[in-house]
Structure formats: structure tokens, C-alpha cells
Phi, psi and omega in degrees: 000128181270133178251149179283151180295147179287146175218159179293138184274342183257024179226130178287169177299337178274359179087013180266148178290146179205158173272139180292135177276112181256010184304323183271352180286156177266153178286129174223164174288122181244142181213144176213147177232130177229161177221158171223148180245135177245119182256124182255149166301149186305318182292326178291315178300317179297318178297314180298316178297315181298324182271007179068033180059037174245136177240187180298333181272354179123199183288115188297306185292315180300317179295319179296321179297313180299315180297318180296319178294316178301318181293317179302318180292338184248018182306319181298339177276344183258324184246115195308320187255015174281140179281144173292132183233142172271086184300133182265335179208137173215111180244128178236135177223160180216131178217148176287139172244099187084192186283330191225017180235121179262126178257124179252126178243138178233123177245128182234141178221149180199154167257112186198182180268354181223156186281175184238023180294324179293325178293317179295317179296318180294316179300315180295316182295315181290325174299317178296317177299324179293320175301314178303310181300319182291335188248357187296340176295335179276329180186145172262008178267011175289136182239137172258129185217163169054047172286118185205156175279129178261318183213149168206147179210162175104352179243206180298319182243148172251140177240130176227131180053038177077006181243133181275143173226166177269000000 
């Protein structure tokens, strides 16, 4: 079976930017999970754990969760060709992986004609940025890394563990 070559979906044949027309697609349950990792210097991680993840600006994780959900809901305002979506679920969690790395996961779900991977990625990234903002008084050596899509389902392709399948 011969497959057609892949091409960018947000570019016309003439090379101009465009929003994808999802009018003819059918509504399906769409879900995506993304993560971002925040790496702290060892002394900063120890201080945050000792203080119950509270900084001078308040509760770090709770604030990051609120910011991540707000960002996921407003992704279409930040990324030009994302469709506005009435997100039905957005769950954000954060747990340490080892002594000094915080893993933030954002899961987004909707019944729509287009997927929510950009919303999940935006939610995870903004939650991580919020952690940085909340903790930067302790160190500017905090690093945000590995913002990536872990899973997506409900559209043409399914992604599991960062790998796409048909």
C-alpha cells in the first residue's frame, strides 16, 4: 500500500499559514497527557520538601495547578492556529521523581472534532513555569526540561509512551 508523503497541516500548498478546517470531521472523545519536568538544585529541593512545597509566594503546587488549568483553557489565545475548545476535563498533578526533579503531568479531555494535545502541553508547561516563578527566590538554577506529549487518543493517531501508532 502506497502512502502519501507527510506534510505540515497548518501550511497551505502555497506555503501560507492556515488553520486546519475541522468542519467535516466527526466528534469523538479526545484525550491527551503531557508532562514537564522541573529540576531543582539539591538544596532548593530539600528546602521545598521541608517547607511542604510552600514558598514566600504561597503554595507552590496548588498555584501551579491553577495556572496550568487556566493556560490549558486559553491555549487557543496563545497558539495561533489552535481551535477554541470547551475543555471538559483538565487534571494536573505534580510529584517528585527522585530527590530533586518534580514531574508535572497534565491530562485534558474533550468531545470535539480536534485533539487536545496542545492544551495538555500548554497546561504542563505553564504549570512548570509557575513552579519556577514561585521558587526563583531560592535559585535561578532551576531548569524546566522535557516538556513532551505522553499520550493522545481519539483522533487519527494514537500516542502511547510518546510513540505514535495508527
